[in-house]
N, C-alpha and C positions, 0 to 999 in steps of 0.2 A: 188070762187076759195076755193076748198076744204083743209082743213088743215090737215096735217099728225097727228095722234094722238099716233102712235105707235112708239117706237124704235127697231132699228134692229141691231145687231151688224155685221151683213155683213159674206159674205162667208166665206174670210180668217181667221177673228176673230173667227168664230163659228169651224171650221176645226182646228185650231191652239189649241183653249181649249178641242176638244174631242181629239185630237192626244196626248197631254201633259199628259193626264190621263187615258185614256183607256187602258184595257186590251185586247179588239178585235183589232186584226189586220185591219188598214184602207188602203183601196186603196189610189191612189195619188188624189191629189184635182181635177185635169182637168179629172179624170174619173167619177165625181160626177154633178149632176144637181142642181143648188139652185134656190129655189122658194120661196114664202113670201106670206102670207095673214093674214090679221086681226091679228097681234101680233104674230104670228108663222112664224116661218122659218125653213126650211130643206134642207140637201143634200142628194141625194140619187141615187143610181144605183141599178142593178139587184140584187145586194149583200148585201148591206149595206144601213142603214137610219141612219142619223142624223137630230133629232129635237131639235129645242128650245123654248122656252117661256120666258116670262118676261126678254127680254133683256139680254138672255144667263146666269141667274142666277138658270136655271133648264135646263138640257140637257138630253136627252135618246138616246143611240144609240143602234141599234138593227141589227144583223147579221142574215138574213132572211134564209140563208141556214142551218144554225146550231141550229137555234132556241135560240141563244144568246141574254140577254139583258142586256144593262148598264143603270143606274139612276144616274146622279151626281146632287146634289142639293146644294143650298148654296154657289152661287159664291163669294167672298170675294174681288175681282178686283186686286188681286194679283198673279191670277193663280192657285189657292186652292179652291177646294169644301169642306164643312164641311161633309157632308155625299157622300158615294159612296154604290150603291147597285150592286150585280151581281146575275142575275137570282133569285130577291127577296130578297137575303140573303145580308144583311150590311157586308161589308168588312173593312178592314181597310183604312184609306186615303194613297195615294203612300208617299206624304210628307207632313209634319205639316205646320200649318200656320206661325211659327216662323221661319223656318229654311232659308230664305232669309235672316232675319236679323240677326241671328248668322254667316251666310256665309259673310255678309259684314263685320261684328265686326272682323273676322278671317282674313279677305283680306287687313284691316287696320291696323293690327299689325306690328310694326316695330321687325322682329327677331331677329335683331342685337343688340337690346336695350331691349329685353324681360322683364329680370330680373327689370328693372325701371317700365316697366308698370304694373307689378304685385300690386295687394293691399298689404298693411301693412303687415298683418296677413299670408300671405303667404310667404313674403320674410324669416321671421323668420324662417320658416320650409323648407328652400329651400337646399338643398344638393348639395355640390361643387364637382365634381368627379375629 
């Protein structure tokens, strides 16, 4: 019995990662055909190709009709890529890697008792209107 030596993220996860960070407009997932072979996996139709290697840490999105190409590298496991290239030019990543942590802290704050949660240095400079 042959052992599977490659890990694949699958159709839904590949599409989700591409959709979350891509500037290229993507079609619906049901319009794309999923294939995999020896460590590579891809979704494609006549207009778009989404390819992945290394279990999703590297993704390339190609718009065949407009000759646009996006490359995403360095997936951190939390929905963020460290590098993003569009047609060979490096661009700013849409969201930084620590934005989820900051949002979680903000959501946990009790707004009714906010002054008590502030550090002592900030409490002294607080102005009450």
